[in-house]
C-alpha positions as CSV (number, residue, x, y, z in Angstrom):
1,X,0.0,0.0,0.0
2,X,1.3,3.5,-0.8
3,X,0.6,6.0,2.0
4,X,0.8,9.8,1.5
5,X,1.8,11.1,4.9
6,X,0.9,14.8,5.2
7,X,2.7,16.9,7.9
8,X,3.0,20.6,8.9
9,X,6.0,21.7,10.8
10,X,7.0,18.2,11.8
11,X,8.3,14.9,10.2
12,X,10.7,14.4,8.5
13,X,12.3,17.6,9.9
14,X,14.6,17.0,12.9
15,X,12.7,19.7,14.9
16,X,9.0,20.1,15.1
17,X,5.7,18.7,16.3
18,X,4.6,15.1,15.8
19,X,8.1,14.2,14.4
20,X,8.7,11.4,16.8
21,X,5.2,9.9,16.5
22,X,5.3,9.9,12.7
23,X,8.8,8.3,12.7
24,X,7.6,5.5,15.0
25,X,4.5,5.0,12.8
26,X,6.5,4.8,9.6
27,X,9.1,2.4,11.1
28,X,6.4,0.3,12.6
29,X,4.7,-0.4,9.3
30,X,7.6,-1.4,7.0
31,X,5.2,-3.5,4.8
32,X,3.8,-0.2,3.4
33,X,5.5,2.4,1.2
34,X,5.3,6.0,2.5
35,X,5.6,9.2,0.5
36,X,6.0,12.2,2.9
37,X,4.6,15.6,2.0
38,X,5.9,18.1,4.5
39,X,5.0,21.8,5.0
40,X,7.8,23.6,6.9
41,X,7.2,26.5,9.2
42,X,10.5,28.4,9.3
43,X,14.0,28.6,7.7
44,X,15.5,27.5,10.9
45,X,13.5,24.3,10.8
46,X,14.7,23.6,7.3
47,X,18.3,24.4,8.3
48,X,18.2,21.7,11.0
49,X,17.7,19.0,8.3
50,X,15.8,15.8,8.4
51,X,15.6,12.7,10.6
52,X,17.2,9.6,9.3
53,X,14.5,8.0,7.1
54,X,13.8,4.3,6.7
55,X,14.2,2.6,3.3
56,X,10.4,2.3,2.7
57,X,10.0,6.1,2.6
58,X,10.0,6.3,-1.2
59,X,9.7,10.0,-1.7
60,X,9.8,13.3,0.2
61,X,8.2,16.5,-1.1
62,X,8.5,19.7,0.9
63,X,7.2,23.2,0.7
64,X,7.6,26.3,2.9
65,X,4.7,28.1,4.6
66,X,7.1,30.8,5.8
67,X,8.3,32.3,2.5
68,X,6.2,33.8,-0.3
69,X,5.7,31.5,-3.3
70,X,4.8,33.7,-6.3
71,X,4.9,31.9,-9.6
72,X,4.8,35.3,-11.4
73,X,1.5,34.6,-13.2
74,X,-1.3,37.1,-13.3
75,X,-4.9,36.7,-14.3
76,X,-6.7,37.9,-17.4
77,X,-10.3,39.1,-17.4
78,X,-11.9,35.6,-17.4
79,X,-9.6,34.3,-14.6
80,X,-10.3,37.4,-12.5
81,X,-14.0,36.8,-12.7
82,X,-13.6,33.2,-11.7
83,X,-11.3,34.2,-8.8
84,X,-13.7,36.8,-7.6
85,X,-16.7,34.4,-7.6
86,X,-14.8,31.6,-5.8
87,X,-13.2,34.0,-3.2
88,X,-16.6,35.7,-2.7
89,X,-18.1,32.3,-1.7
90,X,-15.2,31.6,0.7
91,X,-15.3,35.1,2.2
92,X,-19.1,35.0,2.6
93,X,-18.8,31.8,4.6
94,X,-16.1,33.2,6.8
95,X,-17.8,36.5,7.4
96,X,-21.3,35.2,8.1
97,X,-22.5,32.0,9.7
98,X,-19.9,29.6,8.3
99,X,-22.0,28.0,5.5
100,X,-20.1,24.8,4.8
101,X,-21.2,24.4,1.2
102,X,-20.2,28.0,0.3
103,X,-16.8,27.6,1.9
104,X,-16.2,24.3,0.1
105,X,-17.3,25.8,-3.2
106,X,-14.9,28.6,-2.8
107,X,-12.0,26.5,-1.5
108,X,-12.2,23.9,-4.3
109,X,-12.9,26.6,-6.9
110,X,-9.7,28.4,-5.9
111,X,-7.8,25.0,-5.9
112,X,-9.0,24.3,-9.5
113,X,-8.0,27.7,-10.6
114,X,-4.6,27.4,-9.1
115,X,-4.1,24.0,-10.6
116,X,-5.1,25.1,-14.1
117,X,-3.7,28.7,-14.2
118,X,-1.5,29.3,-11.2
119,X,-1.3,32.9,-10.0
120,X,-3.2,32.4,-6.7
121,X,-0.5,34.1,-4.6
122,X,-0.8,37.4,-6.5
123,X,-4.6,37.1,-6.6
124,X,-5.0,36.7,-2.9
125,X,-2.9,39.8,-2.2
126,X,-4.6,41.9,-4.9
127,X,-7.0,44.8,-4.6
128,X,-9.7,42.6,-6.0
129,X,-9.4,40.2,-3.0
130,X,-9.5,43.1,-0.6
131,X,-12.6,44.6,-2.2
132,X,-14.4,41.3,-2.3
133,X,-13.6,40.6,1.4
134,X,-14.7,44.1,2.4
135,X,-18.1,43.5,0.6
136,X,-18.5,40.3,2.6
137,X,-17.7,42.0,5.9
138,X,-20.3,44.8,5.2
139,X,-23.0,42.4,3.9
140,X,-26.2,41.8,5.8
141,X,-25.8,38.9,8.2
142,X,-22.1,39.3,8.6
143,X,-20.6,38.8,12.1
144,X,-20.7,41.8,14.3
145,X,-16.9,41.6,15.0
146,X,-16.0,41.9,11.3
147,X,-18.2,44.9,10.5
148,X,-15.6,47.3,11.7
149,X,-12.7,45.8,9.7
150,X,-10.6,48.5,8.1
151,X,-8.3,48.2,5.1
152,X,-5.3,47.4,7.2
153,X,-7.3,44.6,8.9
154,X,-8.4,43.2,5.5
155,X,-4.8,43.3,4.3
156,X,-3.6,41.5,7.4
157,X,-6.3,38.8,7.0
158,X,-5.6,38.2,3.3
159,X,-1.9,37.9,4.1
160,X,-2.6,35.2,6.7
161,X,-5.0,33.1,4.6
162,X,-2.6,33.3,1.6
163,X,-0.2,31.4,3.8
164,X,-2.9,28.9,4.9
165,X,-4.0,28.4,1.3
166,X,-0.5,28.0,-0.1
167,X,-1.0,24.2,-0.5
168,X,-3.6,24.9,-3.1
169,X,-0.8,26.0,-5.5
170,X,1.6,23.2,-5.0
171,X,2.5,20.7,-7.7
172,X,1.7,17.7,-5.5
173,X,-1.5,16.6,-7.2
174,X,-0.4,14.9,-10.4
175,X,-0.8,11.3,-11.2
176,X,2.7,10.5,-10.0
177,X,2.3,12.3,-6.6
178,X,-0.7,12.3,-4.3
179,X,-2.9,11.0,-7.1
180,X,-0.9,7.7,-7.0
181,X,-1.4,7.2,-3.3
182,X,-3.8,4.6,-1.9
183,X,-4.4,6.6,1.2
184,X,-3.6,10.1,2.5
185,X,-2.8,10.3,6.2
186,X,-2.7,13.8,7.7
187,X,-0.7,13.9,10.9
188,X,-2.7,16.9,12.0
189,X,-5.8,18.9,11.0
190,X,-5.9,22.4,9.5
191,X,-3.4,23.3,6.8
192,X,-1.6,20.0,6.8
193,X,-4.8,18.2,5.7
194,X,-5.4,20.6,2.7
195,X,-3.4,18.5,0.3
196,X,-5.4,15.5,1.4
197,X,-8.7,17.4,0.7
198,X,-7.5,18.1,-2.9
199,X,-6.3,14.5,-3.4
200,X,-9.7,13.3,-2.5
201,X,-11.4,15.9,-4.6
202,X,-9.3,15.3,-7.7
203,X,-8.5,11.6,-7.5
204,X,-10.8,10.0,-4.9
205,X,-8.0,9.1,-2.5
206,X,-9.4,8.5,1.0
207,X,-8.3,10.8,3.8
208,X,-7.3,9.8,7.3
209,X,-6.8,12.6,9.9
210,X,-5.0,12.2,13.2
211,X,-5.1,14.9,15.8
212,X,-3.3,14.5,19.1
213,X,-3.7,18.2,19.8
214,X,-6.7,19.8,18.0
215,X,-5.2,22.4,15.7
216,X,-8.3,24.7,15.9
217,X,-8.0,24.8,19.7
218,X,-4.3,25.6,19.5
219,X,-5.0,28.5,17.1
220,X,-7.7,29.9,19.3
221,X,-5.3,29.8,22.3
222,X,-2.4,31.3,20.3
223,X,-4.5,34.2,19.0
224,X,-4.6,35.9,22.4
225,X,-0.9,36.4,22.3
226,X,-0.8,38.1,18.9
227,X,-0.9,41.9,18.2
228,X,-3.6,41.4,15.6
229,X,-6.7,43.6,15.8
230,X,-10.1,42.1,16.9
231,X,-11.6,42.0,13.4
232,X,-8.6,40.1,12.1
233,X,-8.7,37.6,14.9
234,X,-12.4,37.1,14.3
235,X,-11.9,36.5,10.6
236,X,-9.0,34.1,11.2
237,X,-11.0,32.1,13.9
238,X,-13.9,31.8,11.5
239,X,-11.7,30.8,8.6
240,X,-9.9,28.1,10.5
241,X,-13.2,26.9,11.9
242,X,-14.6,26.5,8.4
243,X,-11.5,24.7,7.3
244,X,-11.6,22.3,10.2
245,X,-15.2,21.6,9.5
246,X,-14.5,20.8,5.9
247,X,-11.5,18.5,6.9
248,X,-13.7,16.6,9.3
249,X,-16.5,16.3,6.8
250,X,-14.3,14.9,4.1
251,X,-12.2,12.6,6.2
252,X,-13.1,8.9,6.0
253,X,-11.8,8.3,9.5
254,X,-10.6,10.8,12.2
255,X,-8.4,9.5,15.0
256,X,-8.3,11.9,18.0
257,X,-5.7,11.1,20.7
258,X,-8.2,11.4,23.6
259,X,-11.8,12.1,24.5
260,X,-11.0,15.8,25.1
261,X,-9.9,16.2,21.5
262,X,-12.8,14.1,20.3
263,X,-15.3,16.5,22.0
264,X,-13.7,19.4,20.2
265,X,-14.0,17.6,16.9
266,X,-17.6,16.7,17.4
267,X,-18.4,20.4,18.2
268,X,-16.7,21.4,15.0
269,X,-19.0,19.1,12.9
270,X,-17.1,15.8,12.9
271,X,-19.4,12.8,12.4
272,X,-19.2,10.7,15.6
273,X,-19.4,7.5,13.5
274,X,-16.1,8.3,11.9
275,X,-14.2,9.0,15.1
276,X,-11.8,6.4,16.6
277,X,-9.8,7.3,19.7
278,X,-6.2,6.1,19.2
279,X,-4.0,7.0,22.1
280,X,-0.4,8.2,21.3
281,X,2.2,5.6,21.4
282,X,5.1,6.2,23.8
283,X,8.3,4.3,24.5
284,X,7.9,2.3,27.7
285,X,11.3,0.6,27.6
286,X,13.2,3.6,28.8
287,X,11.2,3.6,32.0
288,X,11.3,-0.2,32.6
289,X,14.2,-0.1,35.1
290,X,12.4,2.4,37.3
291,X,8.9,0.9,36.9
292,X,10.0,-2.6,37.7
293,X,12.7,-1.7,40.2
294,X,12.5,-2.0,44.0
295,X,13.3,1.7,44.8
296,X,10.1,3.6,45.6
297,X,11.9,6.9,45.5
298,X,12.4,9.4,48.4
299,X,9.2,9.1,50.5
300,X,9.1,12.8,51.3
301,X,9.8,14.2,47.8
302,X,7.3,15.6,45.3
303,X,8.5,15.7,41.7
304,X,7.2,18.0,38.9
305,X,8.5,17.3,35.4
306,X,7.7,19.4,32.3
307,X,8.3,22.6,30.3
308,X,8.2,25.6,32.6
309,X,5.6,28.0,31.2
310,X,2.5,29.9,32.6
311,X,0.1,27.1,31.5
312,X,1.7,24.7,33.9
313,X,0.7,27.0,36.8
314,X,3.8,26.5,39.0
315,X,2.6,29.4,41.1
316,X,-0.4,27.4,42.5
317,X,2.0,24.4,42.9
318,X,4.4,26.5,45.1
319,X,1.5,27.8,47.2
320,X,0.2,24.2,47.6
321,X,3.7,23.0,48.6
322,X,3.8,25.7,51.3
323,X,0.9,24.0,53.0
324,X,2.5,20.6,52.6
325,X,5.7,21.9,54.1
326,X,4.0,23.3,57.1
327,X,2.4,19.9,57.8
328,X,5.5,17.9,56.9
329,X,8.7,20.0,57.4
330,X,10.8,17.2,55.9
331,X,9.0,17.4,52.5
332,X,10.9,18.5,49.4
333,X,9.7,19.7,45.9
334,X,11.9,19.1,42.9
335,X,10.9,21.0,39.7
336,X,12.7,19.5,36.7
337,X,12.5,20.7,33.2
338,X,14.5,21.4,30.0
339,X,16.5,24.7,29.8
340,X,14.2,27.7,29.4
341,X,14.0,29.0,25.9
342,X,12.6,32.4,24.9
343,X,12.1,35.5,26.9
344,X,8.6,34.4,28.2
345,X,9.9,31.1,29.6
346,X,12.9,32.8,31.2
347,X,10.8,35.5,32.8
348,X,8.3,32.9,34.2
349,X,11.1,30.8,35.6
350,X,12.6,33.9,37.3
351,X,9.2,34.7,38.7
352,X,8.8,31.2,40.1
353,X,12.3,31.1,41.6
354,X,11.7,34.5,43.3
355,X,8.4,33.2,44.7
356,X,10.0,30.0,46.0
357,X,12.7,32.1,47.7
358,X,10.0,34.3,49.3
359,X,7.8,31.4,50.5
360,X,10.8,29.2,51.7
361,X,13.7,31.3,53.0
362,X,16.8,29.2,53.4
363,X,17.0,28.1,57.0
364,X,19.9,26.3,58.7
365,X,19.4,23.6,61.3
366,X,22.0,25.2,63.6
367,X,24.6,28.0,63.6
368,X,27.2,25.8,61.9
369,X,25.0,24.5,59.0
370,X,24.3,25.9,55.5
371,X,20.7,26.9,54.8
372,X,18.8,24.9,52.3
373,X,15.6,25.6,50.4
374,X,13.1,22.7,50.2
375,X,12.2,23.7,46.6
376,X,14.8,23.1,43.9
377,X,14.7,24.1,40.2
378,X,16.8,21.7,38.1
379,X,17.5,20.9,34.5
380,X,17.0,17.4,33.1
381,X,20.5,16.2,32.1
382,X,22.1,17.6,35.2
383,X,24.2,15.6,37.7
384,X,21.2,14.5,39.8
385,X,18.8,13.8,36.9
386,X,20.7,12.7,33.9
387,X,17.6,11.6,32.0
388,X,13.8,11.5,32.3
389,X,13.8,8.1,34.1
390,X,16.1,9.5,36.8
391,X,13.8,12.5,37.2
392,X,10.7,10.4,37.9
393,X,12.7,8.0,40.1
394,X,13.7,10.9,42.4
395,X,10.5,11.1,44.4
396,X,7.6,9.0,45.6
397,X,4.8,11.2,44.2
398,X,4.7,12.9,40.8
399,X,2.6,16.1,40.5
400,X,1.0,18.0,37.6
401,X,-0.5,21.4,38.3
402,X,-1.5,22.6,34.8
403,X,-4.5,24.8,34.0
404,X,-4.3,24.0,30.3
405,X,-3.3,20.6,29.1
406,X,-4.0,18.4,26.0
407,X,-2.7,14.9,26.4
408,X,-0.5,14.9,29.5
409,X,2.7,13.1,28.3
410,X,4.6,13.6,31.6
411,X,1.7,11.9,33.5
412,X,2.0,8.8,31.2
413,X,5.7,8.7,31.8
414,X,5.2,8.8,35.5
415,X,2.7,5.9,35.1
416,X,5.3,3.9,33.2
417,X,7.6,4.5,36.2
418,X,5.0,3.1,38.6
419,X,4.7,6.3,40.5
420,X,1.6,7.6,42.3
421,X,0.4,11.0,41.0
422,X,-1.5,14.1,42.0
423,X,-2.9,16.0,39.0
424,X,-5.3,18.8,38.2
425,X,-8.5,18.0,36.3
426,X,-7.7,19.6,32.9
427,X,-7.6,18.2,29.3
428,X,-7.4,14.5,29.1
429,X,-6.0,14.0,32.6
430,X,-8.9,12.0,34.1
431,X,-9.1,9.9,31.0
432,X,-5.4,9.0,31.2
433,X,-5.3,8.4,34.9
434,X,-8.5,6.3,35.0
435,X,-8.6,6.0,38.8
436,X,-4.9,5.2,39.3
437,X,-4.0,8.6,40.8
438,X,-5.6,11.6,42.7
439,X,-7.2,14.4,40.7
440,X,-8.1,17.8,42.1
441,X,-9.6,21.0,40.6
442,X,-7.1,23.4,38.9
443,X,-6.1,26.6,40.8
444,X,-7.0,25.1,44.1
445,X,-3.8,24.9,46.3
446,X,-5.6,23.7,49.3
447,X,-7.1,20.6,47.6
448,X,-3.7,20.0,45.9
449,X,-1.9,20.1,49.2
450,X,-4.4,17.8,50.9
451,X,-4.0,15.2,48.1
452,X,-0.2,15.3,48.3
453,X,-0.3,14.9,52.1
454,X,-2.6,11.9,51.8
455,X,-0.1,10.1,49.5
456,X,3.0,11.2,51.4
457,X,1.6,9.7,54.6
458,X,0.4,6.4,53.1
459,X,3.2,4.4,51.5
460,X,1.0,1.3,50.9
461,X,-1.5,3.4,49.0
462,X,1.3,4.9,46.9
463,X,2.5,1.4,46.0
464,X,-1.0,0.2,45.0
465,X,-1.7,3.3,42.9
466,X,1.8,3.1,41.2
467,X,1.4,-0.5,40.3
468,X,-2.1,0.1,38.8
469,X,-0.9,3.1,36.9
470,X,2.0,1.2,35.3
471,X,-0.4,-1.6,34.3
472,X,-2.8,0.9,32.7
473,X,-0.1,2.7,30.8
474,X,1.4,-0.6,29.4
475,X,-2.1,-1.5,28.2
476,X,-3.1,1.7,26.5
477,X,-0.2,4.0,25.8
478,X,2.6,2.0,24.2
479,X,4.0,2.3,20.7
480,X,2.8,-1.2,19.9
481,X,-0.9,-0.5,20.5
482,X,-0.7,2.7,18.5
483,X,0.9,0.9,15.5
484,X,-1.6,-1.9,15.7
485,X,-4.5,0.5,15.6
486,X,-3.3,2.3,12.5
487,X,-2.4,-1.0,10.8
488,X,-6.1,-2.0,11.1
489,X,-7.4,1.3,10.0
490,X,-5.2,1.4,6.9
491,X,-6.4,-2.1,5.9
492,X,-10.0,-1.2,6.5
493,X,-9.8,2.0,4.4
494,X,-8.0,0.4,1.5
495,X,-10.5,-2.5,1.5
496,X,-13.3,0.1,0.8
497,X,-11.4,2.1,-1.8
498,X,-10.2,1.5,-5.3
499,X,-6.5,0.6,-5.7
500,X,-4.4,3.3,-7.4
501,X,-2.0,1.5,-9.7
502,X,1.2,3.2,-10.8
503,X,4.3,2.4,-12.7
504,X,5.6,0.2,-9.9
505,X,2.9,-2.3,-10.6
506,X,4.4,-3.3,-14.0
507,X,7.8,-4.2,-15.2
508,X,9.7,-2.8,-18.2
509,X,7.8,-4.9,-20.6
510,X,4.4,-3.8,-19.2
511,X,3.8,-7.2,-17.5
512,X,2.3,-7.0,-14.0
513,X,4.7,-7.5,-11.1
514,X,3.6,-10.3,-8.7
515,X,2.3,-9.0,-5.3
516,X,2.7,-5.3,-6.4
517,X,-1.0,-4.7,-5.6
518,X,-2.1,-5.4,-2.0
519,X,-4.1,-8.5,-1.5
520,X,-6.9,-6.8,0.3
521,X,-7.7,-5.0,-2.9
522,X,-9.0,-8.4,-4.3
523,X,-11.5,-9.4,-1.6
524,X,-13.7,-12.1,-3.1
525,X,-17.4,-11.8,-2.9
526,X,-20.6,-11.5,-4.9
527,X,-20.6,-7.7,-4.4
528,X,-17.7,-7.2,-6.8
529,X,-19.9,-8.0,-9.8
530,X,-16.9,-8.4,-12.1
531,X,-16.0,-4.7,-11.7
532,X,-12.5,-3.5,-10.7
533,X,-14.2,-0.8,-8.6
534,X,-17.2,-1.8,-6.4
535,X,-20.4,0.1,-7.1
536,X,-20.8,1.2,-3.5
537,X,-17.3,2.8,-3.5
538,X,-18.7,5.6,-5.8
539,X,-20.9,7.1,-3.1
540,X,-21.4,5.0,0.1
541,X,-19.5,5.9,3.3
542,X,-17.0,3.4,4.7
543,X,-17.9,1.2,7.6
544,X,-17.0,2.6,11.0
545,X,-16.3,-0.6,12.9
546,X,-13.6,-0.3,15.5
547,X,-10.1,-0.9,14.2
548,X,-8.4,-4.0,15.5
549,X,-6.1,-3.2,18.3
550,X,-7.2,0.5,18.5
551,X,-8.9,1.7,21.7
552,X,-12.2,3.3,21.0
553,X,-13.5,5.8,23.6
């Protein structure tokens, strides 16, 4: 089977999101051929190079989202009329109530125009595009937030969506590229899935979308930190909402990484019958020594592991630990994370360090001893925590204090290590823990402190919870279960779709190559009727039975 793997800012680049997951998926399915179609997000990412790719990755095509791609073509009168009509449909959907049909008509109309004539880059930045968008913003029924959009706002919005629609102008849609794939697998929603939409539109290639972090939610959260004006943010939110809805509508199967992501997808219009929860696959072997070892960790030490940033709410954690320390003066809190990067992370770390110094002034046991703070900030890779496993092994209880969380990776790692946990009820935490740890409301230091004290004072309870947590993690969150789930989904999708034969299926004399076509494409049965393509494949949706080996929430 030939899989077109679609990524944005990730695999095969050495830095980026979803790179590790995609690499494990590709290496775990060597019986399939993979073509990677990657959208890069920055020049720095491209300069870092690619991961080492396995032999069954047949082709890699890349395109930048960070640099303008102008083919130098301009439109004549006929093309301008077509562009205006298609862009007006898309703009009307974005500015009003999000009419899915109008958005789809505009999106695919622009894609067809770009495929036949090119010139979409210049057209989206033209005066015609701005005038068309302005008319949509002023039209009756338009959203209140976009009525006040001025010309600078319209220019900023067209600049942003030109970037998002850049995949429409790529040369990835010929018979030798995505048109030859048996299946397109988008490693995230949003812009990464746009080539998959066009492959389905032009060639009927089925689309599988995997989202471990919902792209639309991430864009909503990121919008608050941008200097864009309110009308621009409203237009962008509406555009990405319409795009997500179209991706979910066209995907044959959508695989959220947890129920939290699944709820977001359903609210954005995803058909629940096409949703399959497939948990991320994580490497359990690196934590085996700790998880199966006899050392329960320091019985009075709480350990926090993660990236130090405001969403992790270390402020509440420090206030909670102040209560713990008053009740148990021998308790310690170790905060371990990677080196701070960027001014925001550095400033937040400095703020947390200052608060810890204020809450816990260094006190010496006597006149001849050196004062010591019960809270320490350490970097993973240092002398006392050379790797992640050492970090989790340092204490008896692992804590997570986030106010915003998608899939809590650090929590799963702690479960692999057989550690009891105290977490806040955010994102997919409850789903991941499943009764094997204590969960409290976010931003509630009193409840957090009470839960930590309960575990610090009860070693037998810690042992039982840690053993149950490790068993649950090994059952649900390993690389093996993830690969098995996608193996089943791939086979199911291809069994309901026509096989796309290409030049690899015949030899130099034109004779068929044995076993070049997957066996599941020739399923015997009366429904075939002697046709190479089953009748129901022209219109009927695929079956939505659960994939073998894939957990279904």
